[in-house]
N, C-alpha and C positions, 0 to 999 in steps of 0.2 A: 614536666619533662616534654620537650618538643618532639613531635612525631617526625620520624625520619622519612624524607621524601624518597619514594621508590621510583627509580628511573626505569623507563622502558624505551625501546627504540622503535623505529618505524615498522620493523618486521613484527615486533610484539603487538603493535597497534593493529596491524593487518590480521594477525591471528585472533586477537580479541574481537575485532570487527566481524570476522567470519563466524566465530563462535557465538557472538551476540545474535547474528542472523539465524544461525542453525547450530545449536549445541550438540547435535547428533551427527555432525560430519565425521566421516572416518578420517583417521590420521592421514591416510594416503591422499584422499581428496583435499583435505586441508593443506597438506604439504604442497600439492600441485598448485593450489590457488595462491599460495604465498611464495612459491618458487624455492622451496627448500626440500631437503630429504625428510622422510618420515621420522627417523631417530632425532634429527635436529629439532623438529617441531615438538616431538614428545618431550625432549629436554627443556624446551622453552616453556611449555605448558606446566611441566612439573615444577620448574623454578617459580613461575607465577603463582602456582598453588602454595608452594612452600613459603613464599614471602607474603601471602595473604591477598595478592591482587585478584586472583580467582578464588572466590570463597567456596563455590560449589557449582554443580551443573544442575539445572532445574528444567521444568517444563513451563511454557507460557500457556495458561489455560484461559480460554475465552468464556468467562462466567455467564455471558449473555446466552451462550449455547446451552447452559445448564439451567436456564430460566431466570437468571438474575439480570433482567434487561435494563434495570435502572441503576444509576450510580450517583452518588452525591459526595461532595466535599463538605465535611462538617468541622467547623472551628468550635472548640470547646474551651470555655473559661471556667474552671472550677471555682466554687465559692470558697472563702477563707476556711482553711482546715480540712478541705475535701480533696486535695490534690491526689493523694495516694489512693483514696477510695475511688475517685473518678478514673484514674489510670487502670485500676483493677477491673472496673466496670467495662471499660473499653476492651481490655484484653479478654474478658470473659464473654463478650458479645461477638460471635463468630462471623457476623455479617460486616464487621469492620475488617476490611482487607489490608489496610495499612494505617499506621499512625506515627506521626512525628511529634516529639516534644519540641516546642519552638519558643523563641523569644517574642516579646511584644505583648499585646493585650490578651491574646489567647495563649493557653499553655499547650494545647494539642491541636494539630491539624490532621484529620483522619479522612480516609476514603471508605465509603460504605457501599455495599452492593445489596440490592433488594429487588423483589419480584414485581411489586405493584406499588403505586403511590400510596394506597391505603395502609401499607406496611410501615411507612416512614414514622408516623406518630407513635406507633407501638414500640418501635426500636428506640426512639429518643425520649419518650415519656419518662422512663426510669431515671434519666439524667437531670430532669428539671428541678428536683429537690436539691441537687448537689452542684449544679453548674448551669451556666448560660450557654446556649448553643446557637450557632448561626450556620444555616445550611444553604448550599448552592447545588442545584441539580446539574450533573455533567451532561452537556449536549454531545460533545465529541472529545477525543484525546489525540490531537495532531502529533504530539511527541510523547512517547512512553519509554521509559528506561533506556535512554540513549547514552552511549559511552561519551563522556565529555572529551573534547579535544581543544587545543589552543588554536585560535585563528592566527594565521600569518598574513601580513599585509604585503 
């Protein structure tokens, strides 16, 4: 079954952009920034929540401030018969902060946060009996969780 395309207009994009930058904006401040009344903005937000465009409101935590100063991207290729076991291992290791099941040579691409380089082997060692791993240390993240938009020429 094909997924129904959910249309939004430029005003919805402005609302989403403002909420992306600061999800704690008051409705009155948000309304002023997008040039609408508070009730109209509330109705648009509610509609985007009801259609699943807005899934929830959350907080953006800087894990480095909590002592997790290092991050890595880990590509994981489970050995035959180990796919579900490896997936559970990833889900059960709380230092994996995100994980995507992907196509290609690897089955999972994960993001990992840890305190010191010496911790990395201890985190990944349990996987070595069940999977191959390939790790890249993150130097910086110039783009994080950006709302995609279409470019117009």
